[in-house]
Backbone as a chain_set.jsonl record, in Angstrom:
{"seq": "MNYKGYDIEETPFDGFSIILEMPSKDTRHIATAYTLEEAQEIVDEEVRIMTLLKKLKKERECQKQ", "coords": {"N": [[0.344, -11.799, -16.194], [1.527, -14.234, -14.706], [1.444, -16.312, -12.047], [2.7, -18.744, -10.038], [0.792, -20.278, -11.234], [-1.41, -18.606, -11.098], [-3.004, -16.007, -12.802], [-2.399, -13.297, -12.851], [-3.601, -10.099, -13.67], [-3.372, -7.13, -15.099], [-6.274, -4.17, -14.227], [-8.093, -2.209, -15.916], [-9.889, -0.117, -13.797], [-10.028, -1.366, -11.345], [-7.389, -2.136, -10.413], [-5.69, -4.975, -10.341], [-6.763, -7.729, -11.018], [-6.853, -11.261, -10.225], [-7.432, -14.638, -11.251], [-7.985, -17.962, -11.873], [-7.164, -20.741, -13.907], [-9.502, -23.431, -14.44], [-8.957, -27.026, -14.54], [-11.178, -27.781, -16.782], [-10.878, -25.768, -17.917], [-12.196, -23.956, -17.321], [-12.707, -20.459, -16.389], [-11.532, -18.927, -13.798], [-13.245, -16.32, -11.04], [-10.672, -15.077, -8.882], [-9.777, -13.255, -6.736], [-9.849, -9.387, -6.416], [-6.883, -7.197, -6.359], [-5.202, -4.187, -5.088], [-2.928, -3.054, -5.524], [0.126, -5.234, -7.177], [1.939, -5.968, -5.83], [0.05, -6.764, -3.312], [-1.707, -8.238, -4.927], [-0.179, -10.694, -5.286], [0.397, -11.577, -1.865], [-2.323, -12.294, -1.632], [-2.646, -14.819, -3.742], [-0.172, -15.705, -2.772], [-1.148, -16.578, -0.177], [-3.699, -18.049, -1.229], [-2.785, -20.292, -2.143], [-1.421, -21.49, -0.281], [-3.528, -22.345, 1.513], [-5.129, -24.242, -0.088], [-2.725, -26.115, 0.009], [-2.71, -26.708, 2.498], [-5.651, -27.38, 2.722], [-5.792, -30.117, 0.679], [-4.022, -31.583, 2.119], [-5.278, -32.125, 4.623], [-7.589, -33.517, 3.902], [-5.851, -35.907, 2.475], [-5.32, -37.188, 4.709], [-7.429, -37.765, 5.825], [-8.816, -39.535, 4.116], [-7.028, -41.537, 4.61], [-7.675, -42.416, 7.087], [-9.65, -43.501, 6.866], [-9.06, -45.607, 5.619]], "CA": [[0.926, -12.538, -15.635], [1.501, -16.175, -14.144], [2.285, -16.512, -10.566], [2.297, -19.781, -8.917], [0.161, -20.542, -11.47], [-2.881, -17.671, -11.104], [-2.833, -15.43, -14.047], [-2.735, -11.822, -12.48], [-3.945, -9.158, -14.5], [-3.896, -5.443, -14.597], [-7.238, -3.673, -15.228], [-8.053, -0.546, -15.608], [-10.179, 0.524, -12.565], [-9.901, -2.121, -10.26], [-6.6, -2.853, -10.164], [-4.968, -6.23, -10.113], [-8.015, -8.876, -10.873], [-6.588, -12.594, -10.269], [-7.974, -15.43, -12.018], [-7.325, -19.884, -11.313], [-7.695, -21.871, -14.765], [-9.409, -24.445, -13.618], [-9.162, -28.267, -15.216], [-11.61, -27.718, -17.441], [-10.227, -24.797, -18.635], [-13.425, -22.345, -17.091], [-11.702, -19.839, -15.64], [-12.727, -19.073, -11.705], [-12.112, -14.95, -10.241], [-10.41, -15.628, -7.049], [-10.104, -11.856, -5.674], [-9.204, -8.194, -6.963], [-6.462, -6.724, -5.488], [-5.243, -2.867, -5.536], [-1.582, -3.445, -6.025], [0.394, -6.47, -7.654], [1.964, -7.072, -4.187], [-1.177, -7.538, -2.212], [-2.32, -9.654, -5.443], [0.814, -11.721, -4.983], [-0.157, -12.295, -1.568], [-3.843, -13.332, -2.038], [-2.608, -15.886, -4.185], [0.302, -16.694, -1.723], [-2.192, -17.508, 0.571], [-4.453, -19.043, -1.52], [-1.905, -21.537, -2.223], [-1.52, -22.395, 1.73], [-4.54, -22.757, 1.992], [-4.769, -25.29, -0.655], [-2.043, -27.483, -0.013], [-3.59, -27.24, 3.886], [-6.827, -28.341, 2.814], [-5.075, -31.12, 0.512], [-3.13, -32.303, 3.106], [-6.495, -32.763, 5.21], [-8.308, -34.457, 2.726], [-5.51, -37.021, 2.12], [-5.325, -37.439, 6.05], [-8.59, -38.471, 6.288], [-8.577, -40.757, 3.167], [-6.186, -42.321, 5.237], [-8.179, -42.56, 8.431], [-11.313, -44.207, 6.752], [-9.084, -47.288, 5.239]], "C": [[0.701, -13.74, -14.545], [2.25, -15.458, -12.859], [2.158, -17.637, -10.048], [1.257, -20.51, -9.85], [-1.394, -19.816, -11.629], [-1.93, -17.179, -12.364], [-3.664, -13.953, -12.917], [-2.489, -10.819, -13.763], [-4.363, -7.848, -14.405], [-5.144, -5.096, -15.488], [-7.336, -2.239, -14.881], [-8.719, 0.244, -14.953], [-9.622, -0.469, -11.111], [-8.122, -1.934, -9.613], [-5.687, -4.121, -10.985], [-6.001, -7.363, -10.296], [-7.005, -10.485, -10.944], [-7.201, -13.501, -10.751], [-7.41, -16.912, -12.046], [-8.11, -20.138, -12.952], [-7.815, -23.077, -14.44], [-8.667, -25.995, -14.822], [-9.967, -27.845, -16.622], [-12.071, -26.673, -18.263], [-11.52, -23.321, -18.58], [-12.039, -21.56, -16.388], [-12.647, -19.471, -14.445], [-11.677, -17.488, -11.55], [-12.054, -15.547, -8.975], [-10.836, -14.299, -6.486], [-9.64, -10.781, -6.62], [-8.38, -7.867, -5.862], [-5.454, -5.136, -6.175], [-3.826, -2.08, -6.1], [-0.688, -4.934, -6.709], [0.865, -7.092, -6.433], [1.379, -7.353, -3.319], [-1.718, -8.322, -3.392], [-1.551, -10.435, -5.144], [0.396, -12.227, -3.543], [-1.159, -12.777, -0.793], [-3.235, -14.459, -2.384], [-1.343, -16.814, -3.178], [-0.293, -17.884, -0.483], [-3.224, -18.157, 0.718], [-3.999, -20.445, -1.299], [-1.789, -22.207, -1.079], [-2.117, -22.902, 1.603], [-4.959, -24.041, 1.104], [-4.445, -26.47, -0.367], [-2.572, -27.657, 1.655], [-4.765, -28.129, 3.473], [-6.525, -29.653, 1.739], [-4.369, -32.291, 1.172], [-4.243, -33.029, 4.062], [-6.98, -34.248, 4.562], [-7.24, -36.237, 2.614], [-4.926, -37.899, 3.601], [-6.907, -38.308, 6.384], [-9.242, -39.944, 5.289], [-7.846, -41.962, 4.105], [-6.596, -43.085, 6.035], [-9.338, -44.116, 8.19], [-10.76, -45.584, 6.511], [-8.51, -48.225, 6.372]], "O": [[-0.234, -13.94, -13.769], [3.107, -14.588, -12.697], [1.167, -17.606, -9.318], [0.737, -21.471, -9.283], [-2.35, -20.372, -12.17], [-0.841, -17.558, -12.794], [-4.795, -13.735, -12.482], [-1.549, -10.77, -14.556], [-5.373, -7.428, -13.84], [-5.33, -5.357, -16.677], [-6.899, -1.473, -14.021], [-8.489, 1.431, -15.186], [-8.948, -0.118, -10.143], [-7.85, -1.628, -8.452], [-5.156, -4.018, -12.091], [-5.94, -8.083, -9.3], [-6.433, -10.637, -12.023], [-8.3, -12.945, -10.738], [-6.204, -16.976, -12.281], [-9.277, -19.835, -13.198], [-6.889, -23.843, -14.175], [-7.946, -25.745, -15.789], [-9.241, -27.577, -17.579], [-13.062, -26.55, -18.982], [-11.706, -22.316, -19.266], [-10.914, -21.921, -16.045], [-13.846, -19.609, -14.202], [-10.475, -17.275, -11.709], [-12.835, -16.184, -8.269], [-11.906, -14.114, -5.907], [-9.044, -11.157, -7.629], [-8.72, -8.05, -4.693], [-5.106, -5.0, -7.348], [-3.658, -1.053, -6.758], [-1.417, -5.896, -6.469], [0.537, -8.186, -5.973], [1.818, -8.097, -2.442], [-2.338, -9.299, -2.973], [-2.124, -11.311, -4.498], [-0.043, -13.374, -3.62], [-1.113, -13.408, 0.263], [-3.149, -15.295, -1.484], [-1.387, -18.009, -2.885], [-0.12, -19.043, -0.108], [-3.753, -18.672, 1.703], [-4.474, -21.376, -0.649], [-2.044, -23.403, -0.936], [-1.88, -24.104, 1.487], [-5.144, -25.027, 1.818], [-5.104, -27.509, -0.354], [-2.825, -28.806, 2.017], [-4.879, -29.318, 3.773], [-7.314, -30.527, 2.098], [-4.217, -33.473, 0.866], [-4.203, -34.239, 4.284], [-6.781, -35.452, 4.721], [-7.734, -37.364, 2.661], [-4.288, -38.952, 3.588], [-7.17, -39.273, 7.102], [-9.861, -40.947, 5.644], [-8.225, -43.131, 4.167], [-6.239, -44.263, 6.06], [-9.648, -45.116, 8.837], [-11.366, -46.596, 6.864], [-8.479, -49.445, 6.208]]}, "num_chains": 1, "name": "protein.A"}
């Protein structure tokens, strides 16, 4: 299942695995969750954090100029 650009795959033992495909086509394991709802919450938090980091980076670049 694709959720906000992250792949959420059901695993036989761990529940759900959250994977992100990088621009280089490598994959990055983000986390494991017991339920699909928990996996979606983890992705939502990851997206929120990455958005804040990108905003911070942009602000710092503007301050340097």
